[in-house]
C-alpha positions in Angstrom: 8.9 -2.3 -12.6 12.7 -1.8 -12.7 13.4 -2.2 -8.9 15.3 -5.4 -8.0 13.5 -7.7 -5.6 15.4 -8.4 -2.4 14.6 -10.2 0.8 14.8 -6.8 2.6 12.3 -5.1 0.2 9.9 -8.1 0.4 10.1 -7.9 4.2 9.4 -4.2 4.1 6.3 -4.7 1.9 5.1 -7.6 4.1 5.4 -5.5 7.3 3.5 -2.6 5.7 0.8 -4.9 4.4 0.5 -6.5 7.9 0.1 -3.1 9.5 -2.8 -2.3 7.1 -4.4 -5.7 7.7 -4.2 -5.2 11.4 -6.5 -2.1 10.8 -9.1 -4.4 9.1 -8.1 -3.9 5.5 -8.5 -7.3 3.7 -7.6 -6.9 0.0 -4.6 -4.6 0.4 -1.3 -4.4 -1.6 1.7 -2.2 -0.9 3.8 -1.5 -3.9 7.5 -0.6 -3.2 8.9 2.5 -4.8 12.2 2.9 -2.8 11.1 5.4 -0.1 7.5 5.5 -1.2 4.8 2.9 -0.2 1.9 3.0 -2.7 -1.2 1.5 -1.2 -3.7 -0.3 -3.4 -7.2 -1.0 -2.0 -10.5 -2.0 -3.7 -13.1 0.8 -4.0 -15.2 -0.4 -1.1 -12.2 -0.1 1.3 -10.7 3.2 0.1 -13.1 5.5 1.9 -12.2 4.0 5.3 -8.6 4.9 4.8 -9.6 8.6 4.4 -10.9 8.7 8.0 -8.3 10.9 9.8 -7.9 8.4 12.7 -7.5 5.4 10.4 -5.2 7.3 8.0 -3.0 8.3 10.9 -2.7 4.7 12.1 -2.0 3.5 8.6 0.7 6.1 8.0 2.3 5.2 11.3 2.3 1.5 10.6 3.6 1.8 7.0 6.3 4.2 8.1 7.3 1.8 10.9 7.9 -0.7 8.1 10.6 1.6 6.8 8.9 3.9 4.2 9.4 7.7 4.2 6.2 8.5 2.2 2.8 6.8 2.1 0.5 7.3 -0.9 -3.0 5.9 -1.8 -3.3 4.7 -5.4 -6.7 6.2 -6.5 -6.9 3.5 -9.3 -7.2 0.9 -6.6 -6.2 -2.7 -6.2 -5.0 -4.4 -9.4 -3.8 -8.0 -9.1 -0.2 -8.2 -10.0 0.2 -4.4 -10.0 -0.5 -4.4 -13.7 -1.2 -0.9 -15.2 -4.7 -0.2 -16.2 -5.1 -0.5 -20.0 -5.4 2.8 -21.9 -9.0 3.9 -22.4 -10.3 2.3 -19.2 
């Protein structure tokens, strides 16, 4: 997606994903967009992240990995981070 892959960025993503897995999320992906962590979750796990307590813990863990902003992708988890085809 135009951002070079580095060991540091991979480590940052791994730390953010580990923080989310420690909260019980199983199928989670964090996509790196410089200072923004975009969280992808399957539909059955998204509602749990909206709980204020869980959301606070998630934000704290992802920011501890080095991100300034934490966002939830409402399109959910897409293997490989591929965009959803038009019309879907």
